[in-house]
N, C-alpha and C positions, 0 to 999 in steps of 0.2 A: 440550404443545407439541412436545417432542422426546423424550418418553418412549419408550424402546426403540429409538431411532435408533442405528444401528451406524456410528459415526464411522470406525472402522477400515476397514470395507468401503468407505465413501465415499472415504477418502484413498487407499487402494490403487488403486481404479478411476481416480481422477483422476491419480495418479502414473503409471499405465500410459499415459496420453495426453499428459501435460505434465510437463516437467522444469524449466522456468525460468519466472520471473515478470517483473514489470515492472521490478524493480531487481536487480542482481547479488547484493548482500548476502552474508552469511555462510551457508555450508551446514555445519551441525554434523556431517553425515555425511561431508563431503568437505572437510576443512580445507585441503587443498592448493590448492583453487580460489581464485584471487585474489578479494578482496572490496573494495568501496569503503570508504573511511574513513567514520566517523560524520559528519564534517563534510560530506563530499561527498553522503552520503545525505540529510542535513538540508537542504542547499541545493537539491539536485535535487528533493526532494519538495515543497518550497515552489514551485519553478518548475513542477512538474507539475500544479498546481491549474488545472483547467478548460482543459486542453490535452491533446494526444495524446502518447503515449509517445515517438514518433519525434522530436517537437519538443523534448521534455524532454531526451532523450539528446543531441541535436544541440547544444542550447544549453549544457547542463551540460559537455559535453566541451570546448567552446570556452572557456567561462568558466574552468574549472580549468586549461586550458592557459595562460591569461593570469595567473590569480591562484590560486596553489596553497595558500595558507594563510589562516586567518581574518584575520590582520593585513594581508596583501596585498589581500584583498577589501574589508576595511573602509576601506582607504586608496585604493581604486580610484576613478577619476572616475565619477560617477554616469552621465554621458552615455555613457561607454564600456560600462558594464554594460547600459544600456538597448539599445544597439546590438547587443550580443552576444545578449541574451535576447529580442530583438524577436519572434522566431518563436513564442515561447510564449504571446503575447497578454497583455494587462493588464500590459505590461512596465514602465509607469511605477510602478505600485504594487509590483510584484514587485522591481524594481531597488532601490527604497528599502528594501524589507523585507529583502532578502538582505544589503544593505550594513549595515543596522542590526543584524541578527542576527550578522553576522560581527564587528562592533564589540563586541557584548556578549560573544561567545565569547572574543574576544581580551582585552578589558579586565577582564571580571568572572570569567572561567573559565580564565584562563591558557592560551588556545588549545586548550582541551580541551572537547569537547562533553559535557554531562552525560549520564550513563546512568541517570538517575532521571526517571520520568514527570512528577512534580510540577515539577521544575526545567525540563524541556523545555517544559511547558505555559506556563511563565512567559515564554518567548521570544515576541516579537511575531509574529503571523501563524501561530503553531504551535498547531494543534488536536490532538485525540486521534489522528486518523489519521496525521498527520505525526509526532507523537511516537512512536507505536507503530511506524511504519516505521523510525525511527531505532533503536529498541530491537532490532527484528528484523533489519533489513538492515545496520545499522552495528555492532551489538554482539553479534548472535547470541543475544539474550535473548528468552525467550518472551513474546509479546504478540500481540494480535489487531488488526492494522490493518484497519479497516472502511471501504472505499471504496464507490462505487456498485455495483460488481460483487458484493462480499461481502454487502452489504446486500440487494440484489435476490435473489441466489441463495439466501441463508439463509432469506429469507421465502418464496420459492417452494418450497423443499424442505420447509418447515415446522419447521425447527430454530430459527426465530425468529418472533416475531409482534410486529413493532415498526414504528413509524412513522419513526424516525430512525436513522441509522447508530450514534449513541452508544447508543441503546437496544438495537440489534442486538448491539453489542460486549458490553454488560452481560449480555445473555441467553446469548450464546455462552460467555462467561467462566464461567458457572455450569454449562452443560450439556456443553461440549466438554472432553475430557481435555486437560490441559496439554501432553502430548507432541505434540499436533498443532498447537499455536498457531503455531509458527514457519513451518510450511509452508502453512497454510490460505490466506493472502493470495495468495501467488504462484500457487497452483493455481487458486483461484477467479477470479483475474484472467484467466488464459488461458482457463479454462472459460467465463467470461462473454463473452469476445471471440469465441470460436470456436463455441460451442454454445448456452449459456444466454443468448442475446442479449436486450437490452431489448425489442426488437420481433421478432416472429416467431422465437421460440426454436426451435432445431433438435431438437425432442423425438425425431425419428426417428433421430438420431445420438447421443442422450444415453445414457450408461451408468448413469444413476441413476433411470430412470423407475420402477423397482420400489420406490423409497424416496422418491418425490417427491409431496408434497401437491398441487402445481399439476397434475401429470400426472394424478393420481387424479381431481381435480375436473373438469378440462377434457376429458379423453379417456375415462377408464374409466367415469365416471358417465354420460357421454352414451350409452354402449353398453348400459347396463343397462335 
């Protein structure tokens, strides 16, 4: 599947193009860069489900301006939360979810977001992508958040052969050196938006065509 794939070359080429990802997070190479708190990352990632980044950032900024701590958000009027996050879509479910998550963090975890994958997955509405985002962008811990971009790109490149994001994460965790885990999500998110798009990928502008299974099958094989 990914035998002989040079992850170092892939990462260097992507870093030549993109420096930031969907969330600010912690940058282990630049600790002076401000980062969001684990709680902010957790709530923002829940809000980001099935919406655009611009809407997530807008809603998250306004939400944390009004409610800065888990306790404050847990005690916030549900209708006000809905009003603030309306732009993210599915706001009824999301408002109830973030309020409940805030309550659990406040009451059961003493206002401290767990830095353990298993504990994060026990929170309502938190799946593996969200939990891994908290680990990477909130704590600066190595994990592989697999969203639609990472899932699509990994399977196109041929470094995964999976039907679900969870399967892709499992395969990448085996084949990808751990030193690249923290950066892979933010780089592939930008790469997926700008070049390796869901439809009509810009293969003419892609720096990875020489190591891409999709390009080999669609373009190179046609010319043979």
